[in-house]
C-alpha angles and dihedrals in degrees: 000000000000116000138188135210125219120197117204112226095160105129109139105160099049117108090204093053095145094052093048094047091051090051091052093049092046089053091054091046091053092050092051099034092137090059127263124247091198125091111262124208127187117203115203138173120258088220090058128079099256109117093021131100088266093059112006121196089245089066090063092045091050090057088060100051108140095037117120090236130036112231121247118230117211111197106167139162090264142002086255091058095045094049091044088055090045091052092050090051095051094041088056088056093040092238117158105167113087128183115192120198109201146118128280090262089046091052092059093051095045091050088057090055091043089059094047104039106030137046136219087273085084127070117216128196123182124209113192104207104139107062093093093046097068119122126213090271096051120107093206097114095048116105118234126194105256091214089059088054091049095048093047094047092049091052093045095046092045090052092048094049091047089061097051116109119253115254125228097007136299129326114278123198116195117205134197128231088211094071121081120250090237088078128063109225145150149155117240123218132207099270132094103036134104101239105126100180101114096231092046102038125165129341097025111169103182125074112211111182091214091062130064103246105103130219091250094056093046089049090054091050088052092049091053091047089051092053090052097042096039104248137111115242088238088066091055120106120182125192117244096246098219096148089242133121106243123118127206114219099206111238092036123086109285118242118237088253132018136167094190141048133195127186144161092196116126121236095018122130114210122183143179122206125226137186110147085346123074130249107216121202121203126188139179109194092187098053092029092233126147134191140181133194139187106222125191112237095232098057093041094049096044114020142026110282114226126190122194120214112232091221103035107040094187094053112100135185115195142170112208128218091260091059092043090053090055091047091053091049089053094047090051091050090051094240128140117264131181089216099047139078114241091189112143099206139051096227108020106093114231120171144212112226137187132196123199097214 
Protein backbone atom coordinates (compact mmCIF):
# COMPACT_ATOMS: atom_id res chain seq x y z
CA UNK A 1 0.00 0.00 0.00
CA UNK A 2 1.28 3.48 -0.90
CA UNK A 3 2.54 5.64 1.97
CA UNK A 4 3.59 9.24 2.46
CA UNK A 5 6.03 10.99 4.82
CA UNK A 6 5.39 14.37 6.44
CA UNK A 7 8.30 16.35 7.90
CA UNK A 8 7.42 18.88 10.59
CA UNK A 9 9.22 22.21 10.07
CA UNK A 10 6.87 24.22 12.28
CA UNK A 11 9.15 26.17 14.58
CA UNK A 12 7.82 29.69 15.00
CA UNK A 13 9.44 31.01 18.14
CA UNK A 14 13.08 30.15 17.43
CA UNK A 15 15.43 33.05 16.60
CA UNK A 16 17.72 30.58 14.76
CA UNK A 17 14.90 29.23 12.60
CA UNK A 18 17.02 28.74 9.47
CA UNK A 19 19.65 26.69 11.30
CA UNK A 20 17.08 24.46 12.99
CA UNK A 21 15.19 23.86 9.74
CA UNK A 22 18.38 22.87 7.93
CA UNK A 23 19.23 20.46 10.74
CA UNK A 24 15.85 18.80 10.43
CA UNK A 25 16.08 18.52 6.66
CA UNK A 26 19.64 17.15 6.85
CA UNK A 27 18.48 14.54 9.35
CA UNK A 28 15.71 13.44 6.96
CA UNK A 29 18.16 13.35 4.04
CA UNK A 30 20.52 11.14 6.04
CA UNK A 31 17.74 8.70 6.90
CA UNK A 32 16.64 8.45 3.27
CA UNK A 33 20.07 8.77 1.64
CA UNK A 34 19.35 5.98 -0.82
CA UNK A 35 16.37 7.89 -2.14
CA UNK A 36 12.75 7.49 -1.19
CA UNK A 37 10.05 6.19 -3.47
CA UNK A 38 7.34 7.63 -1.23
CA UNK A 39 5.86 11.13 -1.58
CA UNK A 40 7.47 13.59 0.83
CA UNK A 41 5.80 16.68 2.31
CA UNK A 42 7.31 19.44 4.41
CA UNK A 43 4.94 21.49 6.56
CA UNK A 44 6.31 24.89 7.57
CA UNK A 45 5.05 27.98 9.37
CA UNK A 46 4.01 31.03 7.39
CA UNK A 47 5.71 33.12 10.09
CA UNK A 48 9.01 31.31 9.48
CA UNK A 49 11.43 31.89 6.64
CA UNK A 50 10.65 28.81 4.51
CA UNK A 51 9.32 29.98 1.18
CA UNK A 52 10.89 33.45 1.53
CA UNK A 53 14.07 34.92 0.09
CA UNK A 54 15.91 33.88 3.29
CA UNK A 55 15.01 30.23 2.85
CA UNK A 56 13.35 29.64 -0.56
CA UNK A 57 11.50 26.40 -1.23
CA UNK A 58 14.06 25.63 -3.92
CA UNK A 59 16.67 25.29 -1.15
CA UNK A 60 14.73 22.36 0.31
CA UNK A 61 14.23 20.75 -3.09
CA UNK A 62 17.95 21.10 -3.92
CA UNK A 63 18.79 19.09 -0.80
CA UNK A 64 16.82 16.19 -2.27
CA UNK A 65 18.39 16.11 -5.73
CA UNK A 66 18.72 12.47 -6.76
CA UNK A 67 15.52 11.40 -5.06
CA UNK A 68 12.87 9.87 -7.28
CA UNK A 69 10.27 12.42 -6.19
CA UNK A 70 10.74 16.08 -5.38
CA UNK A 71 9.29 17.03 -1.98
CA UNK A 72 6.29 19.30 -1.68
CA UNK A 73 6.49 22.25 0.69
CA UNK A 74 3.24 23.35 2.35
CA UNK A 75 3.61 26.81 3.83
CA UNK A 76 0.07 27.99 4.57
CA UNK A 77 -1.65 30.56 6.74
CA UNK A 78 -2.16 28.01 9.52
CA UNK A 79 -1.43 24.40 10.40
CA UNK A 80 -5.11 23.68 9.69
CA UNK A 81 -4.74 25.02 6.15
CA UNK A 82 -1.51 23.08 5.57
CA UNK A 83 -2.91 19.77 6.82
CA UNK A 84 -6.14 20.26 4.88
CA UNK A 85 -4.10 20.76 1.68
CA UNK A 86 -2.05 17.70 2.60
CA UNK A 87 -5.20 15.63 3.12
CA UNK A 88 -6.58 16.71 -0.26
CA UNK A 89 -3.32 15.71 -1.93
CA UNK A 90 -3.18 12.20 -0.45
CA UNK A 91 -6.91 11.63 -0.96
CA UNK A 92 -6.47 12.40 -4.64
CA UNK A 93 -3.83 9.64 -4.79
CA UNK A 94 -5.86 7.32 -2.52
CA UNK A 95 -3.06 7.15 0.07
CA UNK A 96 -3.96 6.16 3.62
CA UNK A 97 -0.63 5.41 5.35
CA UNK A 98 1.04 8.50 6.83
CA UNK A 99 4.39 8.77 8.61
CA UNK A 100 5.05 12.03 10.47
CA UNK A 101 8.64 12.97 11.36
CA UNK A 102 8.54 15.44 14.24
CA UNK A 103 9.50 16.14 17.86
CA UNK A 104 7.75 15.01 21.03
CA UNK A 105 6.01 18.37 21.27
CA UNK A 106 5.06 18.25 17.60
CA UNK A 107 3.60 14.78 17.95
CA UNK A 108 1.10 15.97 20.53
CA UNK A 109 -0.07 18.78 18.27
CA UNK A 110 -0.28 16.63 15.14
CA UNK A 111 -2.26 13.99 17.01
CA UNK A 112 -4.86 16.62 17.87
CA UNK A 113 -5.28 17.44 14.17
CA UNK A 114 -5.26 13.75 13.31
CA UNK A 115 -8.31 13.28 15.53
CA UNK A 116 -10.09 16.32 14.08
CA UNK A 117 -9.30 16.12 10.39
CA UNK A 118 -8.79 12.42 9.67
CA UNK A 119 -10.65 9.18 10.40
CA UNK A 120 -9.64 5.62 11.22
CA UNK A 121 -9.49 4.98 7.47
CA UNK A 122 -5.96 6.45 7.75
CA UNK A 123 -2.98 4.84 9.48
CA UNK A 124 -0.58 7.20 11.27
CA UNK A 125 2.95 6.48 12.45
CA UNK A 126 5.08 9.01 14.36
CA UNK A 127 8.87 9.12 14.22
CA UNK A 128 10.46 11.32 16.93
CA UNK A 129 13.75 12.53 15.43
CA UNK A 130 14.04 16.20 16.33
CA UNK A 131 14.19 16.31 20.13
CA UNK A 132 18.01 16.22 20.22
CA UNK A 133 18.34 18.88 17.52
CA UNK A 134 16.95 21.74 19.57
CA UNK A 135 19.09 24.80 20.02
CA UNK A 136 19.06 27.03 23.12
CA UNK A 137 16.26 29.11 21.59
CA UNK A 138 14.00 26.17 20.75
CA UNK A 139 10.86 25.58 22.86
CA UNK A 140 10.79 21.86 22.03
CA UNK A 141 11.55 20.69 25.52
CA UNK A 142 8.90 22.84 27.17
CA UNK A 143 5.74 21.05 28.25
CA UNK A 144 2.44 22.41 27.05
CA UNK A 145 -1.02 21.51 28.30
CA UNK A 146 -2.52 19.13 25.74
CA UNK A 147 -6.01 20.52 26.38
CA UNK A 148 -4.73 23.95 25.35
CA UNK A 149 -3.43 22.45 22.10
CA UNK A 150 -6.78 20.79 21.47
CA UNK A 151 -8.87 23.90 22.14
CA UNK A 152 -6.68 26.11 19.97
CA UNK A 153 -6.63 23.56 17.15
CA UNK A 154 -10.42 23.18 17.21
CA UNK A 155 -10.93 26.94 17.00
CA UNK A 156 -8.36 27.35 14.25
CA UNK A 157 -9.73 24.46 12.17
CA UNK A 158 -13.34 25.56 12.63
CA UNK A 159 -12.49 29.08 11.46
CA UNK A 160 -10.60 27.73 8.45
CA UNK A 161 -13.43 25.39 7.38
CA UNK A 162 -16.04 28.14 7.73
CA UNK A 163 -14.19 30.18 5.09
CA UNK A 164 -14.06 27.37 2.50
CA UNK A 165 -16.34 27.86 -0.53
CA UNK A 166 -19.39 25.64 -0.91
CA UNK A 167 -19.15 22.88 -3.51
CA UNK A 168 -21.72 22.06 -6.19
CA UNK A 169 -23.91 25.08 -5.55
CA UNK A 170 -25.96 26.33 -2.63
CA UNK A 171 -27.78 24.36 0.05
CA UNK A 172 -31.23 23.24 -1.07
CA UNK A 173 -33.92 22.07 1.34
CA UNK A 174 -36.84 20.12 -0.13
CA UNK A 175 -40.16 20.27 1.69
CA UNK A 176 -43.32 18.20 1.60
CA UNK A 177 -46.90 19.41 1.26
CA UNK A 178 -47.97 16.39 3.34
CA UNK A 179 -46.50 17.77 6.58
CA UNK A 180 -48.34 20.36 8.66
CA UNK A 181 -46.99 23.90 8.78
CA UNK A 182 -46.82 23.67 12.57
CA UNK A 183 -43.63 21.61 12.15
CA UNK A 184 -40.39 22.75 10.63
CA UNK A 185 -39.10 20.06 8.30
CA UNK A 186 -37.08 19.36 5.19
CA UNK A 187 -34.91 17.00 3.18
CA UNK A 188 -31.35 18.02 2.43
CA UNK A 189 -29.68 17.30 -0.89
CA UNK A 190 -26.01 16.88 -1.79
CA UNK A 191 -25.20 20.51 -2.65
CA UNK A 192 -23.77 23.34 -0.58
CA UNK A 193 -21.29 21.56 1.70
CA UNK A 194 -17.49 21.28 1.72
CA UNK A 195 -17.01 17.49 1.47
CA UNK A 196 -14.77 16.93 -1.55
CA UNK A 197 -14.52 13.10 -1.53
CA UNK A 198 -16.31 12.23 -4.79
CA UNK A 199 -18.75 9.72 -3.28
CA UNK A 200 -19.54 12.04 -0.35
CA UNK A 201 -19.61 15.43 -2.05
CA UNK A 202 -20.69 17.78 -0.91
CA UNK A 203 -23.22 18.15 1.97
CA UNK A 204 -22.40 14.88 3.70
CA UNK A 205 -24.04 14.76 7.16
CA UNK A 206 -22.86 11.43 8.54
CA UNK A 207 -19.35 10.64 9.74
CA UNK A 208 -18.40 7.03 9.13
CA UNK A 209 -14.95 6.26 10.59
CA UNK A 210 -14.31 3.80 7.76
CA UNK A 211 -14.58 6.60 5.21
CA UNK A 212 -12.43 9.69 4.73
CA UNK A 213 -14.83 12.53 5.57
CA UNK A 214 -13.80 13.76 9.01
CA UNK A 215 -15.93 14.81 11.98
CA UNK A 216 -14.80 18.42 11.55
CA UNK A 217 -15.93 18.55 7.92
CA UNK A 218 -19.30 16.92 8.69
CA UNK A 219 -19.76 19.36 11.60
CA UNK A 220 -19.16 22.29 9.25
CA UNK A 221 -21.69 20.85 6.78
CA UNK A 222 -24.22 20.62 9.61
CA UNK A 223 -23.50 24.19 10.70
CA UNK A 224 -24.20 25.44 7.18
CA UNK A 225 -27.39 23.40 6.95
CA UNK A 226 -28.51 24.83 10.31
CA UNK A 227 -27.97 28.39 9.10
CA UNK A 228 -30.13 27.68 6.07
CA UNK A 229 -32.82 25.69 7.89
CA UNK A 230 -32.91 27.82 11.05
CA UNK A 231 -31.53 25.59 13.82
CA UNK A 232 -28.39 25.40 15.95
CA UNK A 233 -26.22 22.27 15.62
CA UNK A 234 -26.63 21.63 19.37
CA UNK A 235 -30.36 21.08 18.76
CA UNK A 236 -29.64 18.41 16.15
CA UNK A 237 -30.22 14.73 17.01
CA UNK A 238 -29.39 12.04 14.44
CA UNK A 239 -30.43 8.41 14.78
CA UNK A 240 -27.60 5.88 15.08
CA UNK A 241 -28.19 4.20 11.73
CA UNK A 242 -27.60 0.59 12.79
CA UNK A 243 -30.13 -0.92 10.38
CA UNK A 244 -32.12 -2.22 13.34
CA UNK A 245 -35.73 -1.74 14.45
CA UNK A 246 -35.49 -0.01 17.85
CA UNK A 247 -36.92 3.45 18.49
CA UNK A 248 -35.75 5.93 21.10
CA UNK A 249 -38.55 7.84 22.81
CA UNK A 250 -36.65 11.00 23.78
CA UNK A 251 -36.83 11.66 27.49
CA UNK A 252 -36.52 7.94 28.22
CA UNK A 253 -33.19 6.07 28.51
CA UNK A 254 -31.73 5.64 25.05
CA UNK A 255 -31.19 2.09 23.77
CA UNK A 256 -27.75 1.03 22.58
CA UNK A 257 -28.93 1.20 19.00
CA UNK A 258 -31.94 2.83 17.42
CA UNK A 259 -33.01 3.61 13.88
CA UNK A 260 -35.94 5.78 14.92
CA UNK A 261 -36.71 8.66 17.32
CA UNK A 262 -39.97 10.04 18.65
CA UNK A 263 -40.47 13.17 20.77
CA UNK A 264 -43.00 15.74 21.90
CA UNK A 265 -40.27 18.10 23.15
CA UNK A 266 -40.32 21.62 21.73
CA UNK A 267 -37.31 23.10 19.94
CA UNK A 268 -35.67 19.75 19.28
CA UNK A 269 -34.41 18.81 15.81
CA UNK A 270 -34.52 15.09 15.02
CA UNK A 271 -33.19 13.62 11.80
CA UNK A 272 -32.70 10.37 9.93
CA UNK A 273 -30.01 9.94 7.29
CA UNK A 274 -30.52 8.41 3.89
CA UNK A 275 -28.35 7.45 0.94
CA UNK A 276 -29.80 4.36 -0.75
CA UNK A 277 -31.95 3.92 2.38
CA UNK A 278 -34.93 6.14 3.17
CA UNK A 279 -35.45 8.79 5.88
CA UNK A 280 -39.08 8.60 7.04
CA UNK A 281 -40.80 11.51 8.79
CA UNK A 282 -43.85 11.06 11.04
CA UNK A 283 -45.99 13.86 12.50
CA UNK A 284 -49.05 14.17 14.71
CA UNK A 285 -50.30 17.80 14.51
CA UNK A 286 -52.89 17.21 17.24
CA UNK A 287 -50.61 15.68 19.90
CA UNK A 288 -47.63 17.73 18.61
CA UNK A 289 -45.47 14.61 18.33
CA UNK A 290 -42.80 14.05 15.71
CA UNK A 291 -40.78 11.01 14.70
CA UNK A 292 -38.09 9.99 12.25
CA UNK A 293 -36.81 6.63 11.08
CA UNK A 294 -33.99 5.29 8.95
CA UNK A 295 -35.53 2.60 6.76
CA UNK A 296 -33.56 0.10 4.71
CA UNK A 297 -34.60 0.22 1.07
CA UNK A 298 -35.17 -3.56 0.79
CA UNK A 299 -37.78 -3.91 3.59
CA UNK A 300 -39.51 -0.70 2.58
CA UNK A 301 -39.67 -1.73 -1.08
CA UNK A 302 -40.78 -5.32 -0.46
CA UNK A 303 -42.25 -5.93 2.99
CA UNK A 304 -44.09 -4.14 5.79
CA UNK A 305 -41.64 -2.04 7.81
CA UNK A 306 -42.04 -2.39 11.59
CA UNK A 307 -40.36 -0.28 14.26
CA UNK A 308 -40.33 -1.34 17.91
CA UNK A 309 -40.46 1.25 20.65
CA UNK A 310 -37.65 0.83 23.17
CA UNK A 311 -40.01 1.61 26.05
CA UNK A 312 -43.30 0.12 24.86
CA UNK A 313 -42.50 -3.20 23.14
CA UNK A 314 -46.07 -3.75 21.99
CA UNK A 315 -46.27 -0.37 20.27
CA UNK A 316 -45.67 -0.50 16.55
CA UNK A 317 -45.43 2.04 13.77
CA UNK A 318 -45.71 0.57 10.32
CA UNK A 319 -46.09 1.52 6.70
CA UNK A 320 -47.92 -1.10 4.71
CA UNK A 321 -47.24 -2.28 1.17
CA UNK A 322 -50.07 -0.10 -0.12
CA UNK A 323 -48.44 3.04 1.32
CA UNK A 324 -45.03 1.91 0.08
CA UNK A 325 -46.43 1.49 -3.39
CA UNK A 326 -47.72 5.05 -3.33
CA UNK A 327 -44.36 6.28 -2.03
CA UNK A 328 -42.52 4.51 -4.83
CA UNK A 329 -44.87 6.08 -7.39
CA UNK A 330 -44.12 9.53 -5.97
CA UNK A 331 -40.40 8.91 -5.95
CA UNK A 332 -40.47 7.79 -9.57
CA UNK A 333 -42.49 10.87 -10.46
CA UNK A 334 -39.87 13.04 -8.76
CA UNK A 335 -42.37 14.60 -6.32
CA UNK A 336 -41.86 15.27 -2.62
CA UNK A 337 -42.97 12.66 -0.13
CA UNK A 338 -42.92 12.61 3.64
CA UNK A 339 -42.15 8.90 3.47
CA UNK A 340 -39.39 8.87 0.89
CA UNK A 341 -35.73 9.73 0.62
CA UNK A 342 -34.95 12.54 -1.76
CA UNK A 343 -31.22 11.92 -1.48
CA UNK A 344 -29.47 12.35 -4.80
CA UNK A 345 -26.54 10.00 -4.27
CA UNK A 346 -25.96 6.46 -3.15
CA UNK A 347 -23.18 7.29 -0.68
CA UNK A 348 -23.44 10.95 0.28
CA UNK A 349 -25.61 11.08 3.39
CA UNK A 350 -28.50 13.50 3.15
CA UNK A 351 -31.18 13.58 5.82
CA UNK A 352 -34.81 14.21 6.53
CA UNK A 353 -35.33 16.41 9.58
CA UNK A 354 -38.22 17.60 11.75
CA UNK A 355 -38.51 20.43 14.28
CA UNK A 356 -41.25 20.58 16.91
CA UNK A 357 -41.67 24.37 16.98
